[in-house]
PDBQT receptor file of N, H, CA, C and O in Angstrom, charges set to zero:
ATOM      1  N   UNK A   1     -30.343  -5.660   4.144  1.00  0.00    +0.000 N 
ATOM      2  CA  UNK A   1     -29.470  -6.535   4.867  1.00  0.00    +0.000 C 
ATOM      3  C   UNK A   1     -30.314  -8.051   4.774  1.00  0.00    +0.000 C 
ATOM      4  O   UNK A   1     -31.539  -8.147   4.854  1.00  0.00    +0.000 OA
ATOM      5  N   UNK A   2     -29.460  -9.080   4.607  1.00  0.00    +0.000 N 
ATOM      6  H   UNK A   2     -28.465  -9.001   4.542  1.00  0.00    +0.000 HD
ATOM      7  CA  UNK A   2     -30.088 -10.310   4.300  1.00  0.00    +0.000 C 
ATOM      8  C   UNK A   2     -29.288 -11.299   5.356  1.00  0.00    +0.000 C 
ATOM      9  O   UNK A   2     -28.068 -11.250   5.510  1.00  0.00    +0.000 OA
ATOM     10  N   UNK A   3     -30.085 -12.121   5.993  1.00  0.00    +0.000 N 
ATOM     11  H   UNK A   3     -31.077 -12.161   5.868  1.00  0.00    +0.000 HD
ATOM     12  CA  UNK A   3     -29.699 -13.097   6.791  1.00  0.00    +0.000 C 
ATOM     13  C   UNK A   3     -29.728 -14.451   6.054  1.00  0.00    +0.000 C 
ATOM     14  O   UNK A   3     -30.811 -14.903   5.681  1.00  0.00    +0.000 OA
ATOM     15  N   UNK A   4     -28.580 -15.111   5.831  1.00  0.00    +0.000 N 
ATOM     16  H   UNK A   4     -27.701 -14.744   6.134  1.00  0.00    +0.000 HD
ATOM     17  CA  UNK A   4     -28.583 -16.367   5.137  1.00  0.00    +0.000 C 
ATOM     18  C   UNK A   4     -28.954 -17.535   6.113  1.00  0.00    +0.000 C 
ATOM     19  O   UNK A   4     -29.107 -17.305   7.313  1.00  0.00    +0.000 OA
ATOM     20  N   UNK A   5     -29.098 -18.795   5.584  1.00  0.00    +0.000 N 
ATOM     21  H   UNK A   5     -28.974 -18.982   4.610  1.00  0.00    +0.000 HD
ATOM     22  CA  UNK A   5     -29.524 -19.982   6.395  1.00  0.00    +0.000 C 
ATOM     23  C   UNK A   5     -28.345 -20.383   7.291  1.00  0.00    +0.000 C 
ATOM     24  O   UNK A   5     -28.559 -20.903   8.386  1.00  0.00    +0.000 OA
ATOM     25  N   UNK A   6     -27.060 -20.138   6.825  1.00  0.00    +0.000 N 
ATOM     26  H   UNK A   6     -26.887 -19.715   5.936  1.00  0.00    +0.000 HD
ATOM     27  CA  UNK A   6     -25.891 -20.423   7.575  1.00  0.00    +0.000 C 
ATOM     28  C   UNK A   6     -25.484 -19.447   8.631  1.00  0.00    +0.000 C 
ATOM     29  O   UNK A   6     -24.496 -19.627   9.342  1.00  0.00    +0.000 OA
ATOM     30  N   UNK A   7     -26.343 -18.316   8.723  1.00  0.00    +0.000 N 
ATOM     31  H   UNK A   7     -27.147 -18.170   8.145  1.00  0.00    +0.000 HD
ATOM     32  CA  UNK A   7     -26.084 -17.273   9.836  1.00  0.00    +0.000 C 
ATOM     33  C   UNK A   7     -25.305 -16.100   9.404  1.00  0.00    +0.000 C 
ATOM     34  O   UNK A   7     -25.085 -15.117  10.113  1.00  0.00    +0.000 OA
ATOM     35  N   UNK A   8     -24.889 -16.275   8.143  1.00  0.00    +0.000 N 
ATOM     36  H   UNK A   8     -25.068 -17.073   7.568  1.00  0.00    +0.000 HD
ATOM     37  CA  UNK A   8     -24.184 -15.179   7.590  1.00  0.00    +0.000 C 
ATOM     38  C   UNK A   8     -24.998 -13.994   7.307  1.00  0.00    +0.000 C 
ATOM     39  O   UNK A   8     -26.104 -14.175   6.798  1.00  0.00    +0.000 OA
ATOM     40  N   UNK A   9     -24.551 -12.657   7.599  1.00  0.00    +0.000 N 
ATOM     41  H   UNK A   9     -23.652 -12.510   8.012  1.00  0.00    +0.000 HD
ATOM     42  CA  UNK A   9     -25.202 -11.435   7.199  1.00  0.00    +0.000 C 
ATOM     43  C   UNK A   9     -24.734 -10.807   6.089  1.00  0.00    +0.000 C 
ATOM     44  O   UNK A   9     -23.524 -10.596   6.004  1.00  0.00    +0.000 OA
ATOM     45  N   UNK A  10     -25.579 -10.421   5.101  1.00  0.00    +0.000 N 
ATOM     46  H   UNK A  10     -26.561 -10.592   5.170  1.00  0.00    +0.000 HD
ATOM     47  CA  UNK A  10     -25.016  -9.744   3.970  1.00  0.00    +0.000 C 
ATOM     48  C   UNK A  10     -25.681  -8.391   3.721  1.00  0.00    +0.000 C 
ATOM     49  O   UNK A  10     -26.904  -8.324   3.600  1.00  0.00    +0.000 OA
ATOM     50  N   UNK A  11     -24.929  -7.355   3.645  1.00  0.00    +0.000 N 
ATOM     51  H   UNK A  11     -23.935  -7.409   3.743  1.00  0.00    +0.000 HD
ATOM     52  CA  UNK A  11     -25.610  -6.102   3.321  1.00  0.00    +0.000 C 
ATOM     53  C   UNK A  11     -25.311  -5.693   1.912  1.00  0.00    +0.000 C 
ATOM     54  O   UNK A  11     -24.496  -6.254   1.179  1.00  0.00    +0.000 OA
ATOM     55  N   UNK A  12     -25.985  -4.752   1.636  1.00  0.00    +0.000 N 
ATOM     56  H   UNK A  12     -26.646  -4.297   2.231  1.00  0.00    +0.000 HD
ATOM     57  CA  UNK A  12     -26.009  -4.086   0.155  1.00  0.00    +0.000 C 
ATOM     58  C   UNK A  12     -24.590  -3.386  -0.055  1.00  0.00    +0.000 C 
ATOM     59  O   UNK A  12     -24.089  -3.312  -1.178  1.00  0.00    +0.000 OA
ATOM     60  N   UNK A  13     -24.047  -2.940   0.945  1.00  0.00    +0.000 N 
ATOM     61  H   UNK A  13     -24.453  -3.001   1.856  1.00  0.00    +0.000 HD
ATOM     62  CA  UNK A  13     -22.848  -2.233   1.011  1.00  0.00    +0.000 C 
ATOM     63  C   UNK A  13     -21.621  -3.262   0.568  1.00  0.00    +0.000 C 
ATOM     64  O   UNK A  13     -20.687  -2.931  -0.162  1.00  0.00    +0.000 OA
ATOM     65  N   UNK A  14     -21.782  -4.378   1.068  1.00  0.00    +0.000 N 
ATOM     66  H   UNK A  14     -22.540  -4.647   1.661  1.00  0.00    +0.000 HD
ATOM     67  CA  UNK A  14     -20.658  -5.415   0.724  1.00  0.00    +0.000 C 
ATOM     68  C   UNK A  14     -20.606  -5.743  -0.688  1.00  0.00    +0.000 C 
ATOM     69  O   UNK A  14     -19.517  -5.923  -1.232  1.00  0.00    +0.000 OA
ATOM     70  N   UNK A  15     -21.798  -5.842  -1.379  1.00  0.00    +0.000 N 
ATOM     71  H   UNK A  15     -22.683  -5.696  -0.936  1.00  0.00    +0.000 HD
ATOM     72  CA  UNK A  15     -21.970  -6.097  -2.778  1.00  0.00    +0.000 C 
ATOM     73  C   UNK A  15     -21.220  -5.000  -3.518  1.00  0.00    +0.000 C 
ATOM     74  O   UNK A  15     -20.518  -5.338  -4.471  1.00  0.00    +0.000 OA
ATOM     75  N   UNK A  16     -21.297  -3.775  -3.185  1.00  0.00    +0.000 N 
ATOM     76  H   UNK A  16     -21.868  -3.501  -2.411  1.00  0.00    +0.000 HD
ATOM     77  CA  UNK A  16     -20.773  -2.776  -3.936  1.00  0.00    +0.000 C 
ATOM     78  C   UNK A  16     -19.340  -2.570  -3.591  1.00  0.00    +0.000 C 
ATOM     79  O   UNK A  16     -18.618  -2.044  -4.438  1.00  0.00    +0.000 OA
ATOM     80  N   UNK A  17     -18.825  -2.943  -2.383  1.00  0.00    +0.000 N 
ATOM     81  H   UNK A  17     -19.411  -3.371  -1.695  1.00  0.00    +0.000 HD
ATOM     82  CA  UNK A  17     -17.471  -2.864  -2.132  1.00  0.00    +0.000 C 
ATOM     83  C   UNK A  17     -16.648  -4.012  -2.798  1.00  0.00    +0.000 C 
ATOM     84  O   UNK A  17     -15.486  -3.864  -3.176  1.00  0.00    +0.000 OA
ATOM     85  N   UNK A  18     -17.312  -5.094  -2.897  1.00  0.00    +0.000 N 
ATOM     86  H   UNK A  18     -18.256  -5.215  -2.590  1.00  0.00    +0.000 HD
ATOM     87  CA  UNK A  18     -16.651  -6.259  -3.547  1.00  0.00    +0.000 C 
ATOM     88  C   UNK A  18     -16.475  -6.041  -5.078  1.00  0.00    +0.000 C 
ATOM     89  O   UNK A  18     -15.556  -6.613  -5.664  1.00  0.00    +0.000 OA
ATOM     90  N   UNK A  19     -17.248  -5.310  -5.667  1.00  0.00    +0.000 N 
ATOM     91  H   UNK A  19     -17.995  -4.845  -5.191  1.00  0.00    +0.000 HD
ATOM     92  CA  UNK A  19     -17.177  -5.002  -7.136  1.00  0.00    +0.000 C 
ATOM     93  C   UNK A  19     -16.131  -3.868  -7.455  1.00  0.00    +0.000 C 
ATOM     94  O   UNK A  19     -15.872  -3.575  -8.623  1.00  0.00    +0.000 OA
ATOM     95  N   UNK A  20     -15.563  -3.267  -6.432  1.00  0.00    +0.000 N 
ATOM     96  H   UNK A  20     -15.774  -3.505  -5.483  1.00  0.00    +0.000 HD
ATOM     97  CA  UNK A  20     -14.650  -2.064  -6.653  1.00  0.00    +0.000 C 
ATOM     98  C   UNK A  20     -13.401  -2.652  -6.751  1.00  0.00    +0.000 C 
ATOM     99  O   UNK A  20     -13.196  -3.571  -5.957  1.00  0.00    +0.000 OA
ATOM    100  N   UNK A  21     -12.461  -2.343  -7.562  1.00  0.00    +0.000 N 
ATOM    101  H   UNK A  21     -12.627  -1.597  -8.207  1.00  0.00    +0.000 HD
ATOM    102  CA  UNK A  21     -11.075  -2.759  -7.754  1.00  0.00    +0.000 C 
ATOM    103  C   UNK A  21     -10.376  -2.276  -6.398  1.00  0.00    +0.000 C 
ATOM    104  O   UNK A  21     -10.853  -1.332  -5.767  1.00  0.00    +0.000 OA
ATOM    105  N   UNK A  22      -9.370  -2.870  -6.023  1.00  0.00    +0.000 N 
ATOM    106  H   UNK A  22      -8.982  -3.636  -6.536  1.00  0.00    +0.000 HD
ATOM    107  CA  UNK A  22      -8.512  -2.671  -4.857  1.00  0.00    +0.000 C 
ATOM    108  C   UNK A  22      -7.734  -1.377  -5.155  1.00  0.00    +0.000 C 
ATOM    109  O   UNK A  22      -7.332  -1.167  -6.300  1.00  0.00    +0.000 OA
ATOM    110  N   UNK A  23      -7.521  -0.540  -4.198  1.00  0.00    +0.000 N 
ATOM    111  H   UNK A  23      -7.848  -0.711  -3.269  1.00  0.00    +0.000 HD
ATOM    112  CA  UNK A  23      -6.816   0.869  -4.373  1.00  0.00    +0.000 C 
ATOM    113  C   UNK A  23      -5.375   0.505  -4.271  1.00  0.00    +0.000 C 
ATOM    114  O   UNK A  23      -4.949  -0.293  -3.436  1.00  0.00    +0.000 OA
ATOM    115  N   UNK A  24      -4.617   1.141  -5.181  1.00  0.00    +0.000 N 
ATOM    116  H   UNK A  24      -4.962   1.790  -5.859  1.00  0.00    +0.000 HD
ATOM    117  CA  UNK A  24      -3.001   0.982  -5.269  1.00  0.00    +0.000 C 
ATOM    118  C   UNK A  24      -2.446   2.090  -4.578  1.00  0.00    +0.000 C 
ATOM    119  O   UNK A  24      -2.962   3.191  -4.772  1.00  0.00    +0.000 OA
ATOM    120  N   UNK A  25      -1.425   1.982  -3.761  1.00  0.00    +0.000 N 
ATOM    121  H   UNK A  25      -1.006   1.088  -3.604  1.00  0.00    +0.000 HD
ATOM    122  CA  UNK A  25      -0.787   3.040  -3.199  1.00  0.00    +0.000 C 
ATOM    123  C   UNK A  25       0.095   3.838  -4.020  1.00  0.00    +0.000 C 
ATOM    124  O   UNK A  25       1.104   3.362  -4.540  1.00  0.00    +0.000 OA
ATOM    125  N   UNK A  26      -0.269   5.062  -4.149  1.00  0.00    +0.000 N 
ATOM    126  H   UNK A  26      -1.089   5.449  -3.727  1.00  0.00    +0.000 HD
ATOM    127  CA  UNK A  26       0.461   5.887  -5.255  1.00  0.00    +0.000 C 
ATOM    128  C   UNK A  26       1.887   6.050  -4.955  1.00  0.00    +0.000 C 
ATOM    129  O   UNK A  26       2.649   6.334  -5.879  1.00  0.00    +0.000 OA
ATOM    130  N   UNK A  27       2.372   5.886  -3.641  1.00  0.00    +0.000 N 
ATOM    131  H   UNK A  27       1.753   5.655  -2.891  1.00  0.00    +0.000 HD
ATOM    132  CA  UNK A  27       3.702   6.064  -3.173  1.00  0.00    +0.000 C 
ATOM    133  C   UNK A  27       4.471   4.742  -3.412  1.00  0.00    +0.000 C 
ATOM    134  O   UNK A  27       5.669   4.694  -3.132  1.00  0.00    +0.000 OA
ATOM    135  N   UNK A  28       3.853   3.718  -3.895  1.00  0.00    +0.000 N 
ATOM    136  H   UNK A  28       2.880   3.757  -4.122  1.00  0.00    +0.000 HD
ATOM    137  CA  UNK A  28       4.453   2.377  -4.065  1.00  0.00    +0.000 C 
ATOM    138  C   UNK A  28       5.402   2.438  -5.235  1.00  0.00    +0.000 C 
ATOM    139  O   UNK A  28       4.893   2.363  -6.353  1.00  0.00    +0.000 OA
ATOM    140  N   UNK A  29       6.727   2.565  -5.134  1.00  0.00    +0.000 N 
ATOM    141  H   UNK A  29       7.141   2.625  -4.226  1.00  0.00    +0.000 HD
ATOM    142  CA  UNK A  29       7.671   2.761  -6.207  1.00  0.00    +0.000 C 
ATOM    143  C   UNK A  29       8.674   1.288  -6.052  1.00  0.00    +0.000 C 
ATOM    144  O   UNK A  29       8.923   0.703  -4.997  1.00  0.00    +0.000 OA
ATOM    145  N   UNK A  30       9.069   0.974  -7.218  1.00  0.00    +0.000 N 
ATOM    146  H   UNK A  30       8.867   1.449  -8.075  1.00  0.00    +0.000 HD
ATOM    147  CA  UNK A  30       9.791  -0.157  -7.311  1.00  0.00    +0.000 C 
ATOM    148  C   UNK A  30      11.282   0.327  -7.605  1.00  0.00    +0.000 C 
ATOM    149  O   UNK A  30      11.446   1.246  -8.406  1.00  0.00    +0.000 OA
ATOM    150  N   UNK A  31      12.296  -0.231  -7.018  1.00  0.00    +0.000 N 
ATOM    151  H   UNK A  31      12.162  -0.978  -6.367  1.00  0.00    +0.000 HD
ATOM    152  CA  UNK A  31      13.588   0.224  -7.118  1.00  0.00    +0.000 C 
ATOM    153  C   UNK A  31      14.374  -0.959  -7.603  1.00  0.00    +0.000 C 
ATOM    154  O   UNK A  31      14.087  -2.092  -7.216  1.00  0.00    +0.000 OA
ATOM    155  N   UNK A  32      15.474  -0.703  -8.536  1.00  0.00    +0.000 N 
ATOM    156  H   UNK A  32      15.708   0.218  -8.850  1.00  0.00    +0.000 HD
ATOM    157  CA  UNK A  32      16.192  -1.851  -8.730  1.00  0.00    +0.000 C 
ATOM    158  C   UNK A  32      16.942  -2.486  -7.622  1.00  0.00    +0.000 C 
ATOM    159  O   UNK A  32      17.261  -1.762  -6.679  1.00  0.00    +0.000 OA
ATOM    160  N   UNK A  33      17.279  -3.782  -7.602  1.00  0.00    +0.000 N 
ATOM    161  H   UNK A  33      17.021  -4.371  -8.367  1.00  0.00    +0.000 HD
ATOM    162  CA  UNK A  33      17.937  -4.507  -6.453  1.00  0.00    +0.000 C 
ATOM    163  C   UNK A  33      19.453  -4.206  -6.567  1.00  0.00    +0.000 C 
ATOM    164  O   UNK A  33      20.133  -4.478  -5.577  1.00  0.00    +0.000 OA
ATOM    165  N   UNK A  34      20.022  -3.712  -7.580  1.00  0.00    +0.000 N 
ATOM    166  H   UNK A  34      19.470  -3.491  -8.383  1.00  0.00    +0.000 HD
ATOM    167  CA  UNK A  34      21.385  -3.490  -7.662  1.00  0.00    +0.000 C 
ATOM    168  C   UNK A  34      21.725  -2.337  -8.621  1.00  0.00    +0.000 C 
ATOM    169  O   UNK A  34      20.889  -1.997  -9.458  1.00  0.00    +0.000 OA
ATOM    170  N   UNK A  35      22.950  -1.705  -8.534  1.00  0.00    +0.000 N 
ATOM    171  H   UNK A  35      23.629  -1.982  -7.854  1.00  0.00    +0.000 HD
ATOM    172  CA  UNK A  35      23.233  -0.753  -9.466  1.00  0.00    +0.000 C 
ATOM    173  C   UNK A  35      23.603   0.653  -8.841  1.00  0.00    +0.000 C 
ATOM    174  O   UNK A  35      23.552   0.804  -7.620  1.00  0.00    +0.000 OA
ATOM    175  N   UNK A  36      23.970   1.665  -9.676  1.00  0.00    +0.000 N 
ATOM    176  H   UNK A  36      24.012   1.542 -10.668  1.00  0.00    +0.000 HD
ATOM    177  CA  UNK A  36      24.362   2.886  -9.129  1.00  0.00    +0.000 C 
ATOM    178  C   UNK A  36      23.025   3.616  -8.621  1.00  0.00    +0.000 C 
ATOM    179  O   UNK A  36      23.113   4.372  -7.654  1.00  0.00    +0.000 OA
ATOM    180  N   UNK A  37      21.863   3.417  -9.216  1.00  0.00    +0.000 N 
ATOM    181  H   UNK A  37      21.792   2.803 -10.002  1.00  0.00    +0.000 HD
ATOM    182  CA  UNK A  37      20.784   4.188  -8.783  1.00  0.00    +0.000 C 
ATOM    183  C   UNK A  37      20.401   3.913  -7.439  1.00  0.00    +0.000 C 
ATOM    184  O   UNK A  37      20.055   4.825  -6.687  1.00  0.00    +0.000 OA
ATOM    185  N   UNK A  38      20.443   2.578  -7.043  1.00  0.00    +0.000 N 
ATOM    186  H   UNK A  38      20.723   1.838  -7.653  1.00  0.00    +0.000 HD
ATOM    187  CA  UNK A  38      20.131   2.066  -5.669  1.00  0.00    +0.000 C 
ATOM    188  C   UNK A  38      21.203   2.705  -4.537  1.00  0.00    +0.000 C 
ATOM    189  O   UNK A  38      20.833   3.217  -3.480  1.00  0.00    +0.000 OA
ATOM    190  N   UNK A  39      22.373   2.595  -4.896  1.00  0.00    +0.000 N 
ATOM    191  H   UNK A  39      22.673   2.179  -5.755  1.00  0.00    +0.000 HD
ATOM    192  CA  UNK A  39      23.277   3.130  -3.989  1.00  0.00    +0.000 C 
ATOM    193  C   UNK A  39      23.164   4.666  -3.890  1.00  0.00    +0.000 C 
ATOM    194  O   UNK A  39      23.300   5.155  -2.769  1.00  0.00    +0.000 OA
ATOM    195  N   UNK A  40      22.967   5.354  -4.777  1.00  0.00    +0.000 N 
ATOM    196  H   UNK A  40      22.856   4.956  -5.688  1.00  0.00    +0.000 HD
ATOM    197  CA  UNK A  40      22.751   6.913  -4.713  1.00  0.00    +0.000 C 
ATOM    198  C   UNK A  40      21.355   7.258  -3.876  1.00  0.00    +0.000 C 
ATOM    199  O   UNK A  40      21.242   8.294  -3.220  1.00  0.00    +0.000 OA
ATOM    200  N   UNK A  41      20.327   6.275  -3.982  1.00  0.00    +0.000 N 
ATOM    201  H   UNK A  41      20.419   5.433  -4.515  1.00  0.00    +0.000 HD
ATOM    202  CA  UNK A  41      19.198   6.679  -3.298  1.00  0.00    +0.000 C 
ATOM    203  C   UNK A  41      19.390   6.204  -1.800  1.00  0.00    +0.000 C 
ATOM    204  O   UNK A  41      18.762   6.808  -0.930  1.00  0.00    +0.000 OA
ATOM    205  N   UNK A  42      20.141   5.257  -1.483  1.00  0.00    +0.000 N 
ATOM    206  H   UNK A  42      20.651   4.766  -2.190  1.00  0.00    +0.000 HD
ATOM    207  CA  UNK A  42      20.541   5.020  -0.059  1.00  0.00    +0.000 C 
ATOM    208  C   UNK A  42      21.423   5.970   0.510  1.00  0.00    +0.000 C 
ATOM    209  O   UNK A  42      21.324   6.183   1.719  1.00  0.00    +0.000 OA
ATOM    210  N   UNK A  43      22.266   6.573  -0.157  1.00  0.00    +0.000 N 
ATOM    211  H   UNK A  43      22.346   6.399  -1.138  1.00  0.00    +0.000 HD
ATOM    212  CA  UNK A  43      23.148   7.557   0.308  1.00  0.00    +0.000 C 
ATOM    213  C   UNK A  43      22.374   8.783   0.581  1.00  0.00    +0.000 C 
ATOM    214  O   UNK A  43      22.507   9.356   1.663  1.00  0.00    +0.000 OA
ATOM    215  N   UNK A  44      21.515   9.253  -0.397  1.00  0.00    +0.000 N 
ATOM    216  H   UNK A  44      21.407   8.788  -1.275  1.00  0.00    +0.000 HD
ATOM    217  CA  UNK A  44      20.590  10.337  -0.086  1.00  0.00    +0.000 C 
ATOM    218  C   UNK A  44      19.777  10.100   1.139  1.00  0.00    +0.000 C 
ATOM    219  O   UNK A  44      19.728  10.968   2.010  1.00  0.00    +0.000 OA
ATOM    220  N   UNK A  45      19.095   8.902   1.261  1.00  0.00    +0.000 N 
ATOM    221  H   UNK A  45      19.134   8.197   0.553  1.00  0.00    +0.000 HD
ATOM    222  CA  UNK A  45      18.220   8.653   2.386  1.00  0.00    +0.000 C 
ATOM    223  C   UNK A  45      18.962   8.805   3.665  1.00  0.00    +0.000 C 
ATOM    224  O   UNK A  45      18.423   9.366   4.619  1.00  0.00    +0.000 OA
ATOM    225  N   UNK A  46      20.279   8.293   3.740  1.00  0.00    +0.000 N 
ATOM    226  H   UNK A  46      20.716   7.837   2.965  1.00  0.00    +0.000 HD
ATOM    227  CA  UNK A  46      21.024   8.368   5.010  1.00  0.00    +0.000 C 
ATOM    228  C   UNK A  46      21.391   9.706   5.392  1.00  0.00    +0.000 C 
ATOM    229  O   UNK A  46      21.439  10.052   6.572  1.00  0.00    +0.000 OA
ATOM    230  N   UNK A  47      21.684  10.566   4.303  1.00  0.00    +0.000 N 
ATOM    231  H   UNK A  47      21.645  10.286   3.344  1.00  0.00    +0.000 HD
ATOM    232  CA  UNK A  47      21.825  12.001   4.661  1.00  0.00    +0.000 C 
ATOM    233  C   UNK A  47      20.609  12.657   5.141  1.00  0.00    +0.000 C 
ATOM    234  O   UNK A  47      20.742  13.519   6.009  1.00  0.00    +0.000 OA
ATOM    235  N   UNK A  48      19.506  12.390   4.726  1.00  0.00    +0.000 N 
ATOM    236  H   UNK A  48      19.397  11.690   4.020  1.00  0.00    +0.000 HD
ATOM    237  CA  UNK A  48      18.346  13.114   5.149  1.00  0.00    +0.000 C 
ATOM    238  C   UNK A  48      17.993  12.596   6.654  1.00  0.00    +0.000 C 
ATOM    239  O   UNK A  48      17.378  13.354   7.403  1.00  0.00    +0.000 OA
ATOM    240  N   UNK A  49      18.379  11.330   7.079  1.00  0.00    +0.000 N 
ATOM    241  H   UNK A  49      18.880  10.714   6.470  1.00  0.00    +0.000 HD
ATOM    242  CA  UNK A  49      18.094  10.986   8.410  1.00  0.00    +0.000 C 
ATOM    243  C   UNK A  49      19.137  11.742   9.359  1.00  0.00    +0.000 C 
ATOM    244  O   UNK A  49      18.838  12.270  10.430  1.00  0.00    +0.000 OA
ATOM    245  N   UNK A  50      20.424  11.706   8.780  1.00  0.00    +0.000 N 
ATOM    246  H   UNK A  50      20.667  11.278   7.910  1.00  0.00    +0.000 HD
ATOM    247  CA  UNK A  50      21.311  12.489   9.702  1.00  0.00    +0.000 C 
ATOM    248  C   UNK A  50      21.016  14.001   9.955  1.00  0.00    +0.000 C 
ATOM    249  O   UNK A  50      21.222  14.613  11.003  1.00  0.00    +0.000 OA
ATOM    250  N   UNK A  51      20.488  14.489   8.780  1.00  0.00    +0.000 N 
ATOM    251  H   UNK A  51      20.320  13.992   7.929  1.00  0.00    +0.000 HD
ATOM    252  CA  UNK A  51      20.213  16.011   9.181  1.00  0.00    +0.000 C 
ATOM    253  C   UNK A  51      18.889  16.112  10.052  1.00  0.00    +0.000 C 
ATOM    254  O   UNK A  51      18.739  17.115  10.750  1.00  0.00    +0.000 OA
ATOM    255  N   UNK A  52      17.955  15.148  10.040  1.00  0.00    +0.000 N 
ATOM    256  H   UNK A  52      18.078  14.334   9.473  1.00  0.00    +0.000 HD
ATOM    257  CA  UNK A  52      16.652  15.223  10.757  1.00  0.00    +0.000 C 
ATOM    258  C   UNK A  52      17.069  15.122  12.277  1.00  0.00    +0.000 C 
ATOM    259  O   UNK A  52      16.390  15.725  13.108  1.00  0.00    +0.000 OA
ATOM    260  N   UNK A  53      18.146  14.390  12.659  1.00  0.00    +0.000 N 
ATOM    261  H   UNK A  53      18.698  13.900  11.984  1.00  0.00    +0.000 HD
ATOM    262  CA  UNK A  53      18.473  14.183  13.986  1.00  0.00    +0.000 C 
ATOM    263  C   UNK A  53      19.178  15.177  14.639  1.00  0.00    +0.000 C 
ATOM    264  O   UNK A  53      19.344  15.112  15.857  1.00  0.00    +0.000 OA
ATOM    265  N   UNK A  54      19.724  16.320  13.810  1.00  0.00    +0.000 N 
ATOM    266  H   UNK A  54      19.589  16.373  12.820  1.00  0.00    +0.000 HD
ATOM    267  CA  UNK A  54      20.399  17.422  14.381  1.00  0.00    +0.000 C 
ATOM    268  C   UNK A  54      19.528  18.380  15.024  1.00  0.00    +0.000 C 
ATOM    269  O   UNK A  54      20.002  19.383  15.558  1.00  0.00    +0.000 OA
TER     270      UNK A  54
């Protein structure tokens, strides 16, 4: 741990964390903004919600 002149505290862990690339969400998917695929996906999503409420 290092205390700097400006009062900031720096630890060794911070150095290791800053050098690591950010994690990406594996479930992050991109969908088209228009087209048949988006309509089908939304329709299936609506059906799943209706069945869960029952």
